[in-house]
C-alpha atoms as a printed R data frame, in Angstrom:
   type eleno elety resid chain resno       x       y       z
1  ATOM     1    CA   MET     A     1  11.608 -10.970   8.397
2  ATOM     2    CA   GLY     A     2   9.107 -10.249  10.757
3  ATOM     3    CA   LYS     A     3   4.976 -10.844  10.736
4  ATOM     4    CA   ALA     A     4   2.916 -10.045   7.365
5  ATOM     5    CA   ALA     A     5   0.691  -7.152   8.089
6  ATOM     6    CA   ASP     A     6  -2.757  -8.737   7.801
7  ATOM     7    CA   ASP     A     7  -2.886  -9.765  11.166
8  ATOM     8    CA   GLY     A     8  -6.046  -7.675  11.818
9  ATOM     9    CA   ALA     A     9  -3.944  -3.967  12.590
10 ATOM    10    CA   ARG     A    10  -6.837  -1.614  11.582
11 ATOM    11    CA   LEU     A    11  -4.763   1.162   8.874
12 ATOM    12    CA   ASN     A    12  -3.914   3.582  10.528
13 ATOM    13    CA   LEU     A    13  -2.045   6.609   7.277
14 ATOM    14    CA   ARG     A    14  -0.005   8.613   9.435
15 ATOM    15    CA   ARG     A    15   2.096   4.854   9.795
16 ATOM    16    CA   CYS     A    16   1.793   3.646   6.170
17 ATOM    17    CA   ARG     A    17   2.528   4.792   2.356
18 ATOM    18    CA   ALA     A    18   0.828   3.495  -0.770
19 ATOM    19    CA   CYS     A    19   3.215   1.813  -2.558
20 ATOM    20    CA   GLY     A    20   4.049   3.041  -6.545
21 ATOM    21    CA   LEU     A    21   6.258   3.550  -9.021
22 ATOM    22    CA   TYR     A    22   7.776   6.252 -11.050
23 ATOM    23    CA   ARG     A    23   9.897   7.350 -14.242
24 ATOM    24    CA   ILE     A    24  10.929  10.346 -15.800
25 ATOM    25    CA   GLU     A    25   9.912  11.168 -19.091
26 ATOM    26    CA   GLU     A    26  10.347  14.122 -21.386
27 ATOM    27    CA   SER     A    27  12.199  15.538 -17.757
28 ATOM    28    CA   TYR     A    28   7.657  15.093 -15.975
29 ATOM    29    CA   PRO     A    29   7.605  11.910 -13.606
30 ATOM    30    CA   VAL     A    30   5.032   9.758 -14.487
31 ATOM    31    CA   PHE     A    31   3.558   8.015 -11.755
32 ATOM    32    CA   VAL     A    32   1.325   5.050 -10.599
33 ATOM    33    CA   ILE     A    33   0.012   3.726  -7.607
34 ATOM    34    CA   LEU     A    34   0.114  -0.395  -7.315
35 ATOM    35    CA   THR     A    35  -3.369  -1.566  -6.546
36 ATOM    36    CA   LYS     A    36  -4.729  -5.321  -5.197
37 ATOM    37    CA   GLU     A    37  -7.926  -6.573  -4.615
38 ATOM    38    CA   PRO     A    38 -10.165  -4.832  -2.422
39 ATOM    39    CA   THR     A    39 -11.326  -6.284   1.305
40 ATOM    40    CA   ALA     A    40 -15.051  -7.158   1.683
41 ATOM    41    CA   GLU     A    41 -15.880  -3.873   2.966
42 ATOM    42    CA   LEU     A    42 -13.938  -1.480   0.095
43 ATOM    43    CA   SER     A    43 -15.183  -4.010  -2.424
44 ATOM    44    CA   LYS     A    44 -18.780  -2.355  -1.945
45 ATOM    45    CA   ILE     A    45 -17.928   0.869  -3.653
46 ATOM    46    CA   HIS     A    46 -14.440   0.310  -5.448
47 ATOM    47    CA   ASP     A    47 -12.778  -3.099  -7.219
48 ATOM    48    CA   ARG     A    48  -9.671  -2.376  -6.115
49 ATOM    49    CA   MET     A    49  -7.308  -0.355  -3.239
50 ATOM    50    CA   PRO     A    50  -4.146   0.719  -3.285
51 ATOM    51    CA   LEU     A    51  -1.349  -1.420  -2.131
52 ATOM    52    CA   MET     A    52  -0.384  -0.037   1.025
53 ATOM    53    CA   LEU     A    53   2.648  -1.032   3.372
54 ATOM    54    CA   PRO     A    54   3.905  -0.035   6.717
55 ATOM    55    CA   LYS     A    55   6.539   2.691   7.500
56 ATOM    56    CA   ASP     A    56   8.807   0.253   8.135
57 ATOM    57    CA   ARG     A    57   8.930  -1.421   5.285
58 ATOM    58    CA   ILE     A    58   9.152   1.703   2.870
59 ATOM    59    CA   ASP     A    59  13.090   1.522   2.990
60 ATOM    60    CA   GLU     A    60  12.818  -2.136   1.514
61 ATOM    61    CA   TRP     A    61  10.521  -1.055  -1.136
62 ATOM    62    CA   ILE     A    62  12.990   1.351  -2.647
63 ATOM    63    CA   SER     A    63  15.496  -0.476  -2.195
64 ATOM    64    CA   PRO     A    64  16.962  -1.559  -5.733
65 ATOM    65    CA   ARG     A    65  18.343  -4.485  -4.313
66 ATOM    66    CA   SER     A    66  15.034  -5.914  -2.597
67 ATOM    67    CA   ASN     A    67  12.397  -8.465  -3.810
68 ATOM    68    CA   PRO     A    68   9.076  -6.772  -4.176
69 ATOM    69    CA   GLU     A    69   7.675 -10.518  -4.001
70 ATOM    70    CA   GLU     A    70   9.454 -10.431  -0.221
71 ATOM    71    CA   ILE     A    71   7.888  -7.104   0.443
72 ATOM    72    CA   VAL     A    72   3.991  -7.507  -1.058
73 ATOM    73    CA   PRO     A    73   2.901  -9.820   1.656
74 ATOM    74    CA   PHE     A    74   3.491  -7.030   4.294
75 ATOM    75    CA   ALA     A    75   1.002  -5.056   3.049
76 ATOM    76    CA   LEU     A    76  -1.732  -3.956   4.797
77 ATOM    77    CA   SER     A    77  -5.189  -5.047   4.007
78 ATOM    78    CA   ASP     A    78  -7.536  -4.102   6.986
79 ATOM    79    CA   MET     A    79  -8.884  -0.876   5.669
80 ATOM    80    CA   VAL     A    80 -11.726   0.188   7.561
81 ATOM    81    CA   MET     A    81 -14.367   3.450   5.713
82 ATOM    82    CA   GLU     A    82 -15.241   6.123   8.120
83 ATOM    83    CA   LYS     A    83 -17.690   8.930   7.738
84 ATOM    84    CA   ALA     A    84 -15.623  12.404   7.072
85 ATOM    85    CA   GLU     A    85 -16.326  14.784   9.921
86 ATOM    86    CA   ASP     A    86 -17.676  18.163   8.475
């Protein structure tokens, strides 16, 4: 596997996806977004942050043959808060 995503690269939402799980209950999908400990900056506003993976790891994430323990180290963690434009 390649280099883990905690290499200081800034998070770009166009190139990553939130990790989650789903199942169907009574004909309706039920979802959960996976979270982890926040970065120091995000811990100022919340005690969790979403588990985000780069797009190039999504196929591995959804493959039933993959091992999540081998994929999670690639989770992005350098999230930066930015003020929304008006």
